[in-house]
MIPA-705745 format. One record per residue: residue number from 1; x, y, z of N, C-alpha, C, O in turn. Coordinates in nm, 3 decimals, decimal comma. Last residue first. Layout:
N
   resi    n_east   n_north      n_up   ca_east   ca_north     ca_up    c_east   c_north      c_up    o_east   o_north      o_up
    NUM         X         Y         Z         X          Y         Z         X         Y         Z         X         Y         Z
...
This chain:
207
   resi    n_east   n_north      n_up   ca_east   ca_north     ca_up    c_east   c_north      c_up    o_east   o_north      o_up
    207     0,882     6,384    -2,910     0,986      6,371    -3,013     1,104     6,458    -2,982     1,201     6,460    -3,058
    206     0,755     6,224    -2,616     0,779      6,344    -2,697     0,891     6,321    -2,796     0,985     6,247    -2,768
    205     0,573     5,914    -2,630     0,691      5,990    -2,587     0,708     6,113    -2,676     0,680     6,109    -2,795
    204     0,295     5,732    -2,512     0,351      5,824    -2,611     0,466     5,904    -2,554     0,458     5,955    -2,443
    203     0,352     5,399    -2,389     0,304      5,535    -2,364     0,366     5,626    -2,470     0,478     5,601    -2,515
    202     0,260     5,054    -2,374     0,331      5,164    -2,440     0,270     5,296    -2,400     0,149     5,306    -2,380
    201     0,307     4,801    -2,119     0,226      4,878    -2,212     0,313     4,986    -2,274     0,426     5,007    -2,231
    200     0,314     4,491    -1,939     0,383      4,598    -2,010     0,286     4,671    -2,103     0,195     4,610    -2,159
    199     0,090     4,439    -1,661     0,145      4,400    -1,790     0,218     4,520    -1,853     0,187     4,635    -1,822
    198    -0,034     4,306    -1,364     0,046      4,413    -1,423     0,112     4,362    -1,550     0,179     4,259    -1,551
    197    -0,368     4,170    -1,360    -0,223      4,154    -1,353    -0,154     4,277    -1,412    -0,209     4,344    -1,499
    196    -0,638     4,189    -1,406    -0,595      4,163    -1,269    -0,446     4,145    -1,252    -0,400     4,111    -1,143
    195    -0,668     4,265    -1,669    -0,701      4,128    -1,633    -0,654     4,089    -1,494    -0,633     3,971    -1,466
    194    -0,425     4,507    -1,618    -0,515      4,446    -1,716    -0,541     4,300    -1,680    -0,448     4,222    -1,662
    193    -0,263     4,786    -1,557    -0,337      4,685    -1,483    -0,444     4,628    -1,576    -0,542     4,696    -1,609
    192     0,043     4,847    -1,725    -0,103      4,866    -1,720    -0,165     4,751    -1,642    -0,126     4,636    -1,657
    191     0,353     5,030    -1,734     0,273      4,912    -1,708     0,126     4,949    -1,701     0,089     5,063    -1,676
    190     0,670     5,116    -1,854     0,530      5,157    -1,843     0,446     5,030    -1,831     0,465     4,935    -1,906
    189     1,003     5,177    -1,751     0,896      5,081    -1,776     0,760     5,146    -1,762     0,736     5,223    -1,669
    188     1,346     5,250    -1,848     1,218      5,283    -1,786     1,108     5,186    -1,830     1,119     5,121    -1,934
    187     1,609     5,234    -1,922     1,540      5,109    -1,890     1,408     5,136    -1,818     1,363     5,055    -1,737
    186     1,668     5,505    -1,973     1,705      5,401    -2,070     1,632     5,269    -2,047     1,597     5,200    -2,143
    185     1,404     5,732    -1,898     1,506      5,640    -1,848     1,540     5,535    -1,953     1,450     5,481    -2,017
    184     1,201     5,867    -2,043     1,320      5,938    -1,995     1,435     5,846    -1,955     1,552     5,880    -1,976
    183     0,991     5,700    -2,110     1,047      5,786    -2,214     1,181     5,847    -2,172     1,264     5,877    -2,258
    182     0,933     5,561    -1,878     0,949      5,486    -2,002     1,014     5,570    -2,112     1,084     5,516    -2,198
    181     0,908     5,629    -1,602     1,017      5,681    -1,683     1,040     5,609    -1,813     1,154     5,597    -1,857
    180     0,678     5,458    -1,537     0,798      5,470    -1,455     0,916     5,509    -1,544     1,012     5,433    -1,560
    179     0,345     5,496    -1,549     0,464      5,524    -1,628     0,582     5,549    -1,536     0,587     5,650    -1,465
    178     0,067     5,304    -1,536     0,172      5,359    -1,450     0,300     5,372    -1,531     0,356     5,273    -1,577
    177    -0,276     5,294    -1,580    -0,146      5,297    -1,648    -0,046     5,367    -1,557    -0,071     5,477    -1,508
    176    -0,552     5,096    -1,508    -0,459      5,195    -1,453    -0,324     5,183    -1,524    -0,265     5,075    -1,528
    175    -0,725     4,898    -1,590    -0,683      4,998    -1,689    -0,596     5,109    -1,633    -0,569     5,207    -1,703
    174    -0,850     4,830    -1,263    -0,848      4,801    -1,406    -0,811     4,922    -1,490    -0,857     5,033    -1,466
    173    -0,684     4,786    -0,988    -0,746      4,902    -1,052    -0,742     4,883    -1,202    -0,642     4,916    -1,265
    172    -0,542     4,577    -0,875    -0,686      4,584    -0,847    -0,756     4,704    -0,909    -0,875     4,724    -0,886
    171    -0,299     4,319    -0,950    -0,339      4,459    -0,937    -0,491     4,466    -0,928    -0,560     4,373    -0,967
    170    -0,034     4,078    -0,900    -0,174      4,117    -0,900    -0,193     4,268    -0,887    -0,114     4,336    -0,823
    169     0,242     4,039    -1,132     0,183      4,038    -0,998     0,043     4,100    -1,004     0,008     4,166    -1,102
    168     0,339     4,073    -1,386     0,275      3,946    -1,356     0,216     3,938    -1,217     0,148     3,841    -1,185
    167     0,617     4,272    -1,298     0,527      4,224    -1,403     0,470     4,088    -1,365     0,542     4,000    -1,318
    166     0,619     4,423    -0,974     0,679      4,334    -1,073     0,574     4,291    -1,175     0,456     4,275    -1,142
    165     0,568     4,773    -0,909     0,531      4,633    -0,893     0,600     4,549    -1,001     0,634     4,601    -1,107
    164     0,794     5,024    -0,801     0,722      4,959    -0,910     0,690     4,813    -0,877     0,774     4,740    -0,824
    163     0,768     5,129    -0,451     0,835      5,104    -0,577     0,746     5,030    -0,678     0,638     4,981    -0,645
    162     0,459     5,223    -0,556     0,595      5,273    -0,548     0,663     5,207    -0,430     0,620     5,227    -0,316
    161     0,173     5,187    -0,769     0,260      5,139    -0,660     0,400     5,197    -0,671     0,452     5,218    -0,780
    160    -0,051     5,456    -0,845     0,048      5,357    -0,890     0,137     5,313    -0,774     0,172     5,395    -0,689
    159    -0,202     5,663    -0,762    -0,252      5,529    -0,729    -0,153     5,420    -0,770    -0,171     5,304    -0,732
    158    -0,088     5,891    -0,868    -0,060      5,858    -0,727    -0,112     5,721    -0,685    -0,070     5,669    -0,582
    157     0,061     5,861    -1,187    -0,065      5,856    -1,112    -0,035     5,818    -0,966     0,038     5,721    -0,944
    156     0,318     5,851    -1,290     0,231      5,961    -1,328     0,103     5,969    -1,246     0,042     6,076    -1,237
    155     0,588     5,764    -1,064     0,478      5,733    -1,155     0,384     5,851    -1,175     0,372     5,938    -1,089
    154     0,920     5,854    -1,081     0,797      5,880    -1,004     0,679     5,856    -1,097     0,669     5,922    -1,200
    153     1,193     5,789    -1,153     1,076      5,718    -1,208     0,952     5,732    -1,119     0,887     5,632    -1,087
    152     1,362     6,107    -1,189     1,341      5,976    -1,126     1,208     5,918    -1,173     1,123     5,989    -1,226
    151     1,610     6,320    -1,323     1,474      6,267    -1,335     1,468     6,131    -1,267     1,558     6,049    -1,285
    150     1,798     6,611    -1,353     1,779      6,484    -1,284     1,632     6,444    -1,289     1,543     6,525    -1,262
    149     1,852     6,741    -1,686     1,804      6,753    -1,548     1,794     6,614    -1,486     1,784     6,513    -1,557
    148     2,022     6,918    -1,947     1,986      6,795    -1,878     1,944     6,823    -1,734     1,993     6,916    -1,671
    147     1,980     7,095    -2,224     1,981      7,115    -2,080     1,931     6,990    -2,010     1,812     6,959    -2,014
    146     2,195     7,088    -2,503     2,073      7,039    -2,440     2,085     7,050    -2,289     2,189     7,016    -2,232
    145     2,420     7,151    -2,637     2,361      7,256    -2,554     2,235     7,211    -2,483     2,173     7,289    -2,410
    144     2,495     6,945    -2,800     2,574      6,966    -2,678     2,512     7,069    -2,585     2,548     7,075    -2,468
    143     2,187     6,781    -2,900     2,309      6,856    -2,926     2,376     6,886    -2,793     2,322     6,857    -2,687
    142     2,011     6,593    -2,807     2,010      6,622    -2,949     2,133     6,701    -2,989     2,179     6,690    -3,103
    141     2,086     6,337    -2,569     2,087      6,479    -2,605     2,090     6,497    -2,756     2,161     6,425    -2,826
    140     1,884     6,086    -2,452     1,989      6,115    -2,549     1,980     6,261    -2,590     1,877     6,304    -2,642
    139     1,666     6,048    -2,280     1,801      6,024    -2,229     1,913     6,060    -2,325     2,029     6,064    -2,283
    138     1,434     6,325    -2,335     1,473      6,185    -2,325     1,618     6,171    -2,285     1,685     6,270    -2,260
    137     1,362     6,590    -2,321     1,302      6,510    -2,428     1,338     6,362    -2,420     1,278     6,281    -2,491
    136     1,513     6,703    -2,114     1,368      6,688    -2,098     1,305     6,597    -2,202     1,204     6,532    -2,173
    135     1,814     6,502    -2,076     1,744      6,619    -2,129     1,593     6,598    -2,114     1,550     6,483    -2,103
    134     1,911     6,344    -1,762     1,867      6,340    -1,901     1,808     6,472    -1,946     1,757     6,548    -1,863
    133     2,022     6,130    -1,531     2,047      6,267    -1,573     2,015     6,272    -1,722     2,086     6,209    -1,801
    132     1,794     5,918    -1,350     1,896      5,943    -1,450     1,912     6,092    -1,472     1,825     6,170    -1,435
    131     1,673     5,654    -1,133     1,687      5,794    -1,170     1,792     5,804    -1,280     1,869     5,711    -1,303
    130     1,446     5,411    -0,992     1,557      5,449    -1,078     1,555     5,598    -1,107     1,449     5,662    -1,106
    129     1,370     5,283    -0,658     1,341      5,310    -0,798     1,465     5,348    -0,875     1,577     5,321    -0,831
    128     1,439     5,198    -0,405     1,311      5,269    -0,422     1,273     5,291    -0,568     1,156     5,316    -0,598
    127     1,692     5,082    -0,429     1,578      4,999    -0,389     1,443     5,065    -0,415     1,345     4,997    -0,442
    126     1,824     5,224    -0,739     1,816      5,220    -0,594     1,701     5,126    -0,555     1,619     5,092    -0,641
    125     2,028     5,306    -1,011     1,928      5,214    -0,956     1,939     5,207    -0,805     2,046     5,187    -0,749
    124     2,060     5,515    -1,270     2,102      5,505    -1,130     1,994     5,424    -1,059     1,880     5,469    -1,049
    123     2,133     5,446    -1,610     2,037      5,441    -1,499     2,109     5,436    -1,364     2,205     5,362    -1,347
    122     2,429     5,634    -1,696     2,320      5,543    -1,729     2,224     5,541    -1,611     2,234     5,626    -1,522
    121     2,496     5,988    -1,687     2,517      5,850    -1,641     2,408     5,761    -1,701     2,307     5,811    -1,751
    120     2,605     6,232    -1,918     2,493      6,159    -1,861     2,535     6,022    -1,809     2,603     5,948    -1,880
    119     2,751     6,496    -1,905     2,808      6,361    -1,911     2,709     6,266    -1,845     2,727     6,225    -1,731
    118     2,640     6,732    -1,847     2,604      6,676    -1,977     2,672     6,541    -2,001     2,651     6,479    -2,105
    117     2,516     6,743    -1,506     2,623      6,741    -1,605     2,574     6,685    -1,738     2,482     6,604    -1,743
    116     2,199     6,904    -1,436     2,307      6,811    -1,408     2,405     6,811    -1,524     2,380     6,871    -1,628
    115     1,944     7,098    -1,271     2,036      7,075    -1,381     2,147     6,979    -1,339     2,185     6,973    -1,222
    114     1,664     6,943    -1,103     1,774      7,037    -1,110     1,868     7,000    -1,225     1,872     6,885    -1,269
    113     1,477     6,740    -1,088     1,439      6,864    -1,153     1,551     6,965    -1,167     1,534     7,065    -1,237
    112     1,596     6,596    -0,788     1,507      6,587    -0,903     1,469     6,725    -0,956     1,434     6,816    -0,880
    111     1,865     6,519    -0,665     1,802      6,652    -0,674     1,711     6,662    -0,795     1,745     6,727    -0,894
    110     1,874     6,238    -0,465     1,874      6,280    -0,606     1,801     6,414    -0,616     1,684     6,421    -0,580
    109     1,848     6,144    -0,211     1,938      6,257    -0,232     1,946     6,302    -0,378     2,020     6,396    -0,409
    108     1,685     5,923    -0,220     1,633      6,044    -0,155     1,719     6,166    -0,182     1,671     6,279    -0,177
    107     1,856     5,734    -0,333     1,740      5,782    -0,410     1,689     5,913    -0,352     1,655     6,005    -0,427
    106     2,205     5,806    -0,270     2,075      5,745    -0,238     1,966     5,804    -0,326     1,982     5,911    -0,386
    105     2,429     5,919    -0,396     2,446      5,802    -0,310     2,314     5,730    -0,282     2,312     5,608    -0,271
    104     2,397     6,002    -0,748     2,391      6,034    -0,605     2,391     5,907    -0,522     2,357     5,799    -0,571
    103     2,620     5,908    -1,011     2,491      5,887    -0,944     2,499     5,931    -0,798     2,597     5,902    -0,730
    102     2,871     5,924    -1,115     2,795      6,048    -1,109     2,658     6,032    -1,041     2,589     6,131    -1,017
    101     2,969     5,657    -1,120     3,020      5,753    -1,021     2,936     5,879    -1,008     2,930     5,938    -0,900
    100     2,696     5,420    -1,162     2,802      5,506    -1,217     2,844     5,611    -1,114     2,764     5,650    -1,029
     99     2,645     5,166    -0,907     2,598      5,276    -0,989     2,716     5,353    -1,048     2,824     5,353    -0,989
     98     2,808     4,842    -0,932     2,772      4,964    -0,862     2,718     5,068    -0,960     2,743     5,060    -1,080
     97     2,649     4,550    -1,079     2,762      4,638    -1,053     2,714     4,762    -0,979     2,594     4,784    -0,964
     96     2,421     4,423    -1,139     2,494      4,372    -1,024     2,617     4,454    -0,993     2,682     4,430    -0,892
     95     2,439     4,453    -1,495     2,363      4,440    -1,371     2,448     4,379    -1,260     2,534     4,294    -1,285
     94     2,566     4,453    -1,735     2,606      4,557    -1,638     2,535     4,542    -1,504     2,569     4,613    -1,409
     93     2,447     4,250    -1,884     2,585      4,232    -1,840     2,627     4,333    -1,734     2,714     4,304    -1,652
     92     2,103     4,196    -1,776     2,208      4,245    -1,864     2,346     4,234    -1,801     2,360     4,211    -1,681
     91     1,919     3,898    -1,684     1,978      4,029    -1,653     2,093     4,066    -1,745     2,170     3,980    -1,788
     90     1,727     3,736    -1,951     1,812      3,733    -1,832     1,872     3,871    -1,807     1,876     3,954    -1,898
     89     1,422     3,639    -2,061     1,516      3,750    -2,069     1,595     3,752    -1,940     1,539     3,768    -1,832
     88     1,287     3,352    -2,212     1,345      3,410    -2,091     1,441     3,524    -2,127     1,529     3,509    -2,211
     87     0,980     3,207    -2,310     1,105      3,269    -2,351     1,155     3,349    -2,231     1,076     3,407    -2,157
     86     0,783     2,912    -2,284     0,845      3,027    -2,220     0,968     3,075    -2,297     1,049     2,995    -2,343
     85     0,520     2,825    -2,516     0,644      2,795    -2,444     0,705     2,924    -2,390     0,681     3,032    -2,444
     84     0,309     2,871    -2,690     0,283      2,802    -2,565     0,407     2,758    -2,491     0,402     2,664    -2,412
     83     0,342     3,025    -2,909     0,359      2,881    -2,929     0,333     2,800    -2,803     0,335     2,677    -2,806
     82     0,333     3,279    -2,812     0,215      3,229    -2,883     0,221     3,079    -2,907     0,118     3,013    -2,923
     81     0,501     3,264    -2,486     0,483      3,298    -2,627     0,359     3,237    -2,689     0,291     3,155    -2,627
     80     0,531     3,406    -2,185     0,467      3,290    -2,246     0,433     3,326    -2,391     0,346     3,409    -2,415
     79     0,832     3,526    -2,057     0,713      3,557    -2,136     0,661     3,429    -2,201     0,736     3,354    -2,262
     78     1,016     3,635    -1,780     0,969      3,520    -1,857     0,839     3,556    -1,928     0,747     3,610    -1,867
     77     1,293     3,803    -1,677     1,157      3,823    -1,726     1,121     3,705    -1,816     1,188     3,680    -1,917
     76     1,502     3,879    -1,411     1,466      3,775    -1,508     1,321     3,794    -1,548     1,233     3,802    -1,461
     75     1,639     4,214    -1,393     1,563      4,101    -1,340     1,546     3,996    -1,450     1,573     4,022    -1,567
     74     1,744     4,429    -1,513     1,832      4,357    -1,421     1,760     4,244    -1,349     1,813     4,186    -1,255
     73     1,547     4,551    -1,652     1,653      4,489    -1,731     1,750     4,409    -1,645     1,829     4,331    -1,696
     72     1,396     4,672    -1,452     1,345      4,549    -1,514     1,454     4,476    -1,592     1,454     4,353    -1,598
     71     1,517     4,793    -1,161     1,543      4,797    -1,304     1,498     4,666    -1,367     1,555     4,560    -1,339
     70     1,493     4,736    -0,901     1,392      4,828    -0,956     1,404     4,837    -1,106     1,312     4,884    -1,173
     69     1,554     4,389    -0,824     1,598      4,518    -0,875     1,481     4,603    -0,922     1,382     4,551    -0,974
     68     1,487     4,135    -0,749     1,465      4,241    -0,651     1,502     4,378    -0,702     1,483     4,477    -0,631
     67     1,302     3,892    -0,946     1,421      3,964    -0,906     1,387     4,079    -0,814     1,270     4,117    -0,803
     66     1,101     3,823    -1,220     1,163      3,766    -1,101     1,291     3,843    -1,069     1,378     3,857    -1,154
     65     0,793     3,851    -1,390     0,922      3,911    -1,357     0,974     3,858    -1,224     0,899     3,848    -1,127
     64     0,606     3,736    -1,663     0,636      3,723    -1,522     0,779     3,772    -1,495     0,872     3,739    -1,568
     63     0,338     3,755    -1,885     0,475      3,797    -1,858     0,499     3,799    -1,708     0,420     3,857    -1,633
     62     0,137     3,593    -2,117     0,164      3,611    -1,974     0,311     3,647    -1,957     0,399     3,577    -2,008
     61     0,112     3,526    -2,383     0,132      3,668    -2,351     0,148     3,694    -2,202     0,170     3,808    -2,163
     60    -0,095     3,236    -2,333    -0,002      3,314    -2,414    -0,003     3,461    -2,373    -0,107     3,514    -2,334
     59    -0,138     3,131    -1,983    -0,186      3,157    -2,119    -0,082     3,233    -2,199     0,010     3,289    -2,141
     58     0,093     2,855    -2,010    -0,037      2,914    -2,044    -0,062     3,027    -1,946    -0,012     3,022    -1,834
     57     0,372     2,657    -2,128     0,311      2,761    -2,045     0,173     2,797    -2,096     0,141     2,772    -2,212
     56     0,659     2,436    -2,136     0,522      2,469    -2,171     0,464     2,574    -2,076     0,502     2,580    -1,959
     55     0,997     2,558    -2,182     0,897      2,478    -2,110     0,757     2,525    -2,149     0,738     2,639    -2,191
     54     1,167     2,741    -2,300     1,118      2,630    -2,382     1,016     2,542    -2,314     0,954     2,459    -2,379
     53     1,346     2,814    -2,007     1,318      2,850    -2,146     1,277     2,726    -2,224     1,340     2,621    -2,216
     52     1,186     2,750    -1,698     1,294      2,717    -1,791     1,254     2,756    -1,933     1,141     2,732    -1,974
     51     1,067     3,010    -1,470     1,060      2,884    -1,545     1,180     2,866    -1,638     1,262     2,956    -1,653
     50     1,137     3,132    -1,150     1,152      3,155    -1,294     1,151     3,023    -1,369     1,227     2,932    -1,334
     49     0,886     3,026    -0,916     1,024      3,049    -0,954     1,032     3,067    -1,105     0,944     3,022    -1,178
     48     0,609     3,014    -0,920     0,675      3,071    -0,802     0,821     3,105    -0,831     0,873     3,202    -0,777
     47     0,454     3,117    -1,228     0,521      3,017    -1,145     0,594     3,085    -1,029     0,635     3,200    -1,041
     46     0,166     3,335    -1,225     0,305      3,309    -1,260     0,361     3,197    -1,174     0,320     3,181    -1,058
     45    -0,177     3,251    -1,325    -0,074      3,302    -1,237     0,065     3,266    -1,284     0,084     3,180    -1,370
     44    -0,374     3,133    -1,471    -0,329      3,264    -1,515    -0,220     3,323    -1,429    -0,173     3,433    -1,456
     43    -0,428     2,880    -1,391    -0,519      2,983    -1,346    -0,474     3,122    -1,383    -0,529     3,221    -1,334
     42    -0,232     2,705    -1,479    -0,364      2,695    -1,538    -0,458     2,804    -1,496    -0,562     2,821    -1,560
     41     0,029     2,707    -1,406    -0,065      2,664    -1,304    -0,207     2,660    -1,354    -0,297     2,618    -1,281
     40     0,198     2,763    -1,609     0,171      2,870    -1,516     0,070     2,831    -1,410     0,028     2,917    -1,332
     39     0,428     2,482    -1,648     0,327      2,575    -1,693     0,296     2,673    -1,583     0,358     2,671    -1,476
     38     0,620     2,319    -1,544     0,631      2,350    -1,685     0,519     2,441    -1,735     0,515     2,473    -1,854
     37     0,831     2,309    -1,253     0,700      2,316    -1,313     0,713     2,361    -1,457     0,806     2,434    -1,491
     36     1,085     2,332    -1,154     1,054      2,208    -1,222     0,916     2,210    -1,284     0,883     2,119    -1,361
     35     1,311     2,584    -1,158     1,169      2,556    -1,141     1,136     2,433    -1,221     1,156     2,430    -1,342
     34     1,601     2,707    -0,976     1,535      2,640    -1,086     1,388     2,618    -1,055     1,345     2,632    -0,940
     33     1,679     3,042    -0,857     1,662      2,898    -0,842     1,593     2,839    -0,963     1,533     2,911    -1,042
     32     1,677     3,308    -0,901     1,801      3,239    -0,931     1,786     3,088    -0,920     1,871     3,014    -0,970
     31     1,472     3,480    -0,833     1,463      3,409    -0,959     1,587     3,331    -0,995     1,603     3,292    -1,110
     30     1,442     3,623    -0,605     1,555      3,659    -0,692     1,551     3,588    -0,825     1,617     3,629    -0,920
     29     1,135     3,753    -0,502     1,214      3,634    -0,530     1,322     3,669    -0,630     1,296     3,737    -0,729
     28     0,976     3,971    -0,483     1,106      3,981    -0,417     1,192     3,858    -0,440     1,309     3,857    -0,403
     27     0,716     3,981    -0,571     0,820      4,016    -0,665     0,958     4,024    -0,603     1,050     4,079    -0,664
     26     0,520     3,892    -0,412     0,549      4,034    -0,401     0,661     4,077    -0,493     0,700     4,194    -0,493
     25     0,274     3,674    -0,485     0,416      3,695    -0,510     0,445     3,844    -0,510     0,399     3,916    -0,599
     24     0,009     3,643    -0,473     0,082      3,599    -0,354     0,231     3,620    -0,369     0,308     3,589    -0,278
     23    -0,084     3,722    -0,715    -0,125      3,800    -0,599    -0,051     3,762    -0,473    -0,049     3,838    -0,376
     22    -0,007     3,534    -0,904     0,075      3,653    -0,884     0,039     3,733    -0,762     0,123     3,806    -0,709
     21    -0,037     3,205    -0,761    -0,101      3,317    -0,827    -0,017     3,442    -0,803     0,040     3,457    -0,695
     20     0,226     2,967    -0,807     0,143      3,051    -0,724     0,074     3,152    -0,810     0,120     3,183    -0,920
     19     0,373     2,641    -0,814     0,318      2,756    -0,883     0,230     2,834    -0,789     0,166     2,777    -0,700
     18     0,508     2,376    -0,792     0,553      2,500    -0,731     0,505     2,618    -0,813     0,585     2,688    -0,876
     17     0,435     2,032    -0,698     0,430      2,148    -0,786     0,468     2,275    -0,714     0,461     2,282    -0,591
     16     0,418     1,795    -0,569     0,546      1,864    -0,563     0,549     1,988    -0,648     0,657     2,045    -0,668
     15     0,156     1,719    -0,581     0,235      1,674    -0,467     0,365     1,752    -0,456     0,416     1,773    -0,346
     14     0,049     1,805    -0,819     0,015      1,880    -0,698     0,098     1,838    -0,579     0,110     1,914    -0,483
     13     0,117     1,618    -1,012     0,197      1,741    -1,002     0,172     1,812    -0,871     0,264     1,874    -0,816
     12     0,138     1,279    -0,959     0,049      1,393    -0,947     0,130     1,519    -0,923     0,203     1,528    -0,825
     11     0,329     1,080    -0,953     0,263      1,108    -1,080     0,175     1,231    -1,076     0,140     1,283    -1,182
     10     0,405     1,066    -0,687     0,506      1,101    -0,787     0,442     1,143    -0,917     0,494     1,231    -0,986
      9     0,172     0,975    -0,569     0,217      1,111    -0,539     0,319     1,157    -0,641     0,321     1,275    -0,678
      8     0,170     0,712    -0,667     0,062      0,804    -0,703     0,104     0,947    -0,680     0,076     1,033    -0,763
      7     0,398     0,606    -0,541     0,394      0,616    -0,686     0,288     0,714    -0,730     0,313     0,794    -0,821
      6     0,313     0,616    -0,275     0,432      0,691    -0,316     0,433     0,711    -0,466     0,465     0,820    -0,514
      5     0,099     0,442    -0,282     0,076      0,582    -0,249     0,192     0,667    -0,295     0,174     0,777    -0,347
      4     0,230     0,198    -0,340     0,131      0,252    -0,434     0,106     0,399    -0,409     0,093     0,476    -0,504
      3     0,387     0,164    -0,109     0,452      0,176    -0,241     0,357     0,239    -0,342     0,398     0,323    -0,421
      2     0,193     0,130     0,085     0,280      0,247     0,091     0,348     0,271    -0,043     0,364     0,385    -0,085
      1     0,084    -0,121     0,000     0,000      0,000     0,000     0,087     0,125     0,000     0,060     0,218    -0,076
């Protein structure tokens, strides 16, 4: 009898499965561990750990983010493709290094709105969010006289979470769009609450 029960448990995913609804994932998992599950759990939620590239998934277009960085490019992002398999975006080569020397020491000390050097740093990443030194029109100066200012990823709507929520986690305000420097920051992100989950979206940027 014990042998039969053990075999039954081995064959049933629920005995050892590891999937959760995004509402229970605060996005703090580093995503460095493996995940033996091959789908999203069938209920539209993200796996508890970053899935393996090429593993089966549902539903298509589900995007799940794993990692503790405010910079999406420094987290693992898994997307369920139209073919029903996961594609994985891994952290960029510069992730995990210190901020550029021109970045202020803390998020609170960034003098938002004030002029800054024309030697623009890349993203300055802090636990609270991201900042950069950029011209008003975006991170790339059109000419040497462009007036750059410090800008941080303060969302456009006060109802938006701060720090930024991870992609694939639960949200409760349908159609709420939260712009975290998508036009100003090299790795800025715009998200929309859709179907109860945070998803990537596009926002119009000035020319």
